[in-house]
N, C-alpha and C positions, 0 to 999 in steps of 0.2 A: 212712620217713616223708619226704615231700618237704619241704625247707626253705622257709620264707617269704623273700620278697623281702628283708626287713629282715635276717634271719639270714644270707642269702647275702652281703649287702654291707655287713654289720657291721664286719668287719676294715678294710674300705676307709674307711668312715665313721669309724672309730676312728683311723687313720691320719691322716685329713684333719683331724680334731679336733686331734690331738697337733701336726700341722704348724702348724695355725692358732694354738695356744697358743703354741707355740715362736716363731713369727714376733711374735706380739703381745709376748711377754715380752722377746725381742731388742730390738724397736724402743723399748718403753716403758722398759726398763731403762736404755737410753741417755738418754732424756728425764729418767728419775729421776735419773741421775748428774749431768746438766747441772744440774738444779735444786739438787741437793745441792752441787755446786761453787759455784754462785751464792751460797748461804748461807754456805759456808766463805770464799769470796772477800770478802764483805761484812764478814766478821769480820777478815780481814787488812787490809783497807783501813783499817778502823777502828784496828787495832793501828798500822799504819804511820803514821797522823795522830797519834797519841799518843806516837810515838817522840820522844825528846828531840832538838832541832834540832841540837845537835853530835854525835849519834850517826849515823854514815853508814848509807846503805841498802845492804845487799849484795845484789848482783846476781850470778846464776851464769848464763853462757851456755852452752848444751849444743851442742857441735859434734862431728860424727863424722869429718869430712874437712875438710883445710885448704882444699881447693879449693872448699868451700862457705861460707867464711868471708866475709860481706859487712857485718858489723857493726863494722868497726873505727872507723869515724867515731863511731859511736854510743858505743863503749868508751871513746875519747878524750874525748868531750864529757862523759860521766859522771865520768871522773877529773878533767877540767878543772874541773868545777862544784864539786868539793869536797864534795858532798852523796852521793855513791854510792862503793861500793867494788866495782867490776866485777872479775870473775875468769872466766877460760875453763874450762869443764868439758870435757876431752877424753873422748868416749865411744866407743861401738862398737856402736851399735844400728841400723847401716844394713844392711838385709836383703841389699841387692844384692851386698855384698862378701863376706859370710859368711866372716870372717876366723878363723883359728885364734888361739889365745892368742899364739903366738910372732910371728905375722904382726902381730897387733894391737899387740903390744909394740914392734915396729919402726916401725909407723905413728905411735905416740904419740911415741916418740923424734924422729921427724923433725918431728912437729908442735910439739913442744917447742922445737925449734930455731927453726922458723918464727916461733913467737909471741915468743920472745926478741928476735928481730931487730925485731919490731913494737913491742917494750917492754911486751908484756902479761904478765900473771901467768896460771899454768895450774895447775890440778890434774887428776889422772886420776880419772874415775868409773867405771873398770873396773879391777879389780885382776887382774894376770896372775901367776900362778906355775907355771911350767913349761908344761905343757900345758892348765892349768886357766885359765879366766878367770871372774871373779865380778862382777856390776854392784853398785856400791855404792848404798845408800840415800842420796839426795841430802841428806836431812835432816842427815846428818853434816857437810856443809859449811856449814850454817846460814844458808842464803839467805833473804832477805826477798822477792826475785822471782826466778824462774827463766825465763830467756829462750830459748825453743826457736827454732831456726833450720831445722828440716825436720820433716815429719811422717810419716815412713816407719817403721813398726814398732818403735815403742819397747818396750823391756822393761818388765813390770809395776812394777818397783821406781822406774823414771825417767819414767813416763807422767803426764799432767796430772792423771788421777784420784788417783794416789798423792800427787803434790806438792801437790795442792790442800789436803791436810791440814795443811801447815804453811807454805805460800808462795803468793804470787800467781804467776800464769803469764801470760807474753805470747809474742808470736810474729810473726817476719817470715821468709818463705820465702826460701831461699837464692837462688832463681830469680826473675827479674822476670816478671810476667804475659805471655803471649803468646796461645796459641790459646784461652785461656779454658775449659779443660775443667774444669768445675766439680767433677766427682768427685774430681779431683785437687787443685784449688785450694782448696776450701773445706769438702768433705764428709767428710774423713777423720776418724779418731777423735779425733786430737790436736785438730784443728780445732774440733770440738764442745765439747771441756772446758776449753779455755783461756779466760782472762779477756778478754784483748784481742790482736786480730789487726790489726797495722799494714799497711794496704792503700796501694796506688798513689796512688789519690786517691778522691774522693767517688763518682765514676761506678762505679769498681770496687766500692767498699763496697756502693753500691745494689745492683749485680747480684748480689753475693753474698747479700745479705739476701733478695733476692726468689727466690733458689734454693733456699732451705732449707726442709725440710718442717715444722720444728718452730719456733715463734716464740721458744722459749727460747733458740735458737742465735743469734738475729739481732742482738743489740744490742751485739757485741762489736767490730765492724769501724770501725777508726779510721783516717781517712784523712791519711797523714802523708807520703806519697812512700816510695821504697825506698832504703835506706841505701847499696845497691850502686851506686846512680846518683849519689850525692853526689860521687864522684871525678870524675865527667865534667860538673860543673855549669857549667864554665867552658871547656868544650871548643871551643865555636864561636869562642872568642877565641884559642886556642892552635894554632900552626901545627906540625905534626908536625916533630921535629927530625931524624928519620931516615926514609929512603924505604922503611918497614916495611909489610910485607903479612902479615896474620894468616889462617892456615888452622885453623879450629876446627871439626873433625867430631864430631858427636853418635854415640852409640853404638847407637842403636835401629833398624839394619837387622833383616831378619828372622833369627832364631835358632831352629832347629829344635828345640833343647833348652829354649827358652822359648816355646812356642807361645801361651801366654795372655797374653803381653806385647803390648798392642794398639798402642802407640806405633810409628810408623814415619817417624819424621823423617830418619833417617841415610840418606845417599848413598854411604858410605864403602866399601861392598862393591862398588860400580859405578865410582868415579873415584878412588879413592885413589892408584893407581899414576900415572894421568895427571896429576893434581895434582903429584904428587912430581916426574915428569919435567920437567913445565912449570917447577917452581921451580928445577930444576938447570939448566935452559936460561936461565933468567933471573936470573942472579947480580947484576944490578944492583939488585934488591930485597933488603932485609933481611928474611929470612923468619922468622916466628914460628909454630911449630906448637903449638897449644893444644888438645890432644885432651880430650874429656870424661873425667872420672876413672875411669868405668867401662869406657872403650874397651878397654883392654889385655884385661881379663879376658872382656870380651864377644866379642871377636875369637876367644880361644882356645876359649871353650866353644861357639861356634857351629861351630867347625871350618874357618871361613874361611881361617885362617892357623895353622901350628904356632907354638908358643912361641918357636923359634928365629927364624922369619920375622918375628914380630912384633917381637922384639928388634931384628932386623936392620932393619926398616923404620923404628922409631923413631931408630935410630942414624944412618939415611940423613939424616933430618931434622936431627939434631944436628951432622951434617958441614957442612950448607950454611946452618944458621941456628940459631934459639934454640928449644929445646923447653921449654915451661911446663907443668908438672904440678900446680902448687899454686895457692892462692888469691891470690897476690902477683902479679896481672898487669895491674893498673890503669895503672900507668906504661907497659907495653908497648902498652895500648890507646891511651893518649894521644899515645904517639909513633908510632902507625901511621897509614897515610893510608886504609886499606880493610880489609876483613874479608870472608873466604870462609867461608861457614858453613851448616849445617843443624841448628843447636843452637837449640831454641827460646827459651831464656832470653837467649842473645846477640842474638838478632835485635831484642829490645826494649832490651837493655842497650846494645849498640854503636850502636843507633839513636839514643840520647840523646847521642851525640857530634856528630851531624849529618853525619857522613862516610859514603861509599859503603859499601852492604851488598850483597854478591853471595849471593843466597839459593839454595842448592842445594836442589832440590825432589824429593822421593821421590814418584814417581807412586802409591805404596801409601798414602801418607798420607791418612787420611780426616778429619783434623782440620782445620778451617778457622779463621783467625784471627778472634776475636770481633769484633763491630762497634765496640768500643771502641778497637781498634788496627788494623782493616782498612785504613783509609786510608793509614796509615803503612807498612804492608807493600807496598801498591800501588805505592809509591815506591821500593822495592828493585829491584835488577836480579835478575831470575828467571832460574834455569838449570834447564831440564828435561831436558838431554841433552849429550853431548859438543861438538856442533856449536854450541850455544849457548854453552856454556862458554867455549870458545876465542874467540868472537866478543865476549863481554863482558869477558873478560880484556884483549883487544886495546884495546877502547874504554876501559875504567875504568883499567887498570893500565899499559898500554904508551902509549896516546895522552893519559892524564891527563884524559880528558872525564867530565864528570858532569851530563848534561842533567837529572837527576831532583832535583839538589840542592836547589832552591827549593821544590818541592812536599814534599820529605822533611822539610825544616827546619819548614815550615809545618804538617805533620801531626804531627811530634813535639811541636810546641808545643801544639796542640790535645788531643793524648793525656796532656799533662802530665807529659812525661819530661824536659823540658829545665830546666836550672837548678834541680836538686833540692836541697833542704836536710832531707832526712829526719831526719838526726840530731838537729837542732836542735828539729824538731816532736816527735820522739819523747820527748826529755829534758824539753820543757815539759809535755808530756801526763803524764809520770811525776811530775814535780814538782807539777803540779797536783793530781793524784790524791792525793799524799802531803801535800798543803798546805804545800809548801815554796818557798822562793824561790831563784833561780839566785844 
């Protein structure tokens, strides 16, 4: 008996219905979670406002890598106010590093030493025991506010959905805005569920609000500036004490073992040796090598260099200058007179100093700077190839010429990244939210 049209296509229709149902549930479950979080957060705000004034508000900062710690001024402002009890929670939820328990334990020991130097208190939010690692439930640290510093792949025990049951959640990205890739900047799972997102300025807040699919997500963006720029708020009035030049390569050149990774900022695979050789020839400069924290592992996994070659390369930089692989680099930036970089965050961050930025451009990069910062990037010294690189090195580094200076400072001012005081504004926002006075 011949099957009817409906019978023949019933399996396909069934699959289509299931896919549609799955998509609907996936999208609307996020909306439902957002709405539930908003209700929970309203309860937490009420609780914080009723808290005795003499009782401090406990803030737990979540940090996975010390190179990403940009909240030091916020931490210090909280401590100085006497209204807060800040503490740094060392975590391990950065998917890019995929550390074993032993490796994570070593990372945490280095981080503890780093934060001791800064005068900060720390706790570990991941327990390690031999080859085992176990993420802690953050409620055991009794935070009133959990302050996230990155959105990448949190474990279920430490994501905002779980934390919203017992604490308010706020967020500042460790990177300063650059290309305005909204899927990375404000569409991540963490972004959608947090209570407040501290943005660079009102223009960035507005751009984020307009980009979101669901109205429920759009009320959280608070323009404060970025705390990572606070260190450079007076840079225009500071003359570099040393004849220092920074080379800060990003990691994101093509990696055949990570073909789905779409960012292509890095030029390290094309010019790493030439820049090192140039540095060796020009010992009149104090060289600072500031690689992205993922660069070592990315080089090895891509097959570009062996582990021995990677170690040798880093050692060569250590012989002629300073190698900085942690987050305590602000003084090095203030002491420098120029940066050579393809790292997205540093393009904005160093731009706030008003000093020359030599922008190494990957021809495969499909991202363009957003209109909010495009004109600033136009006043950077662009390098597309080795011939341009040597020409610009001579102009900016050897001859001390900076013809784009006035335009760059003008556009940095328009972009709102000069004279930042984000720590004060974040503190004022949280004090106002909790109905307290400084």
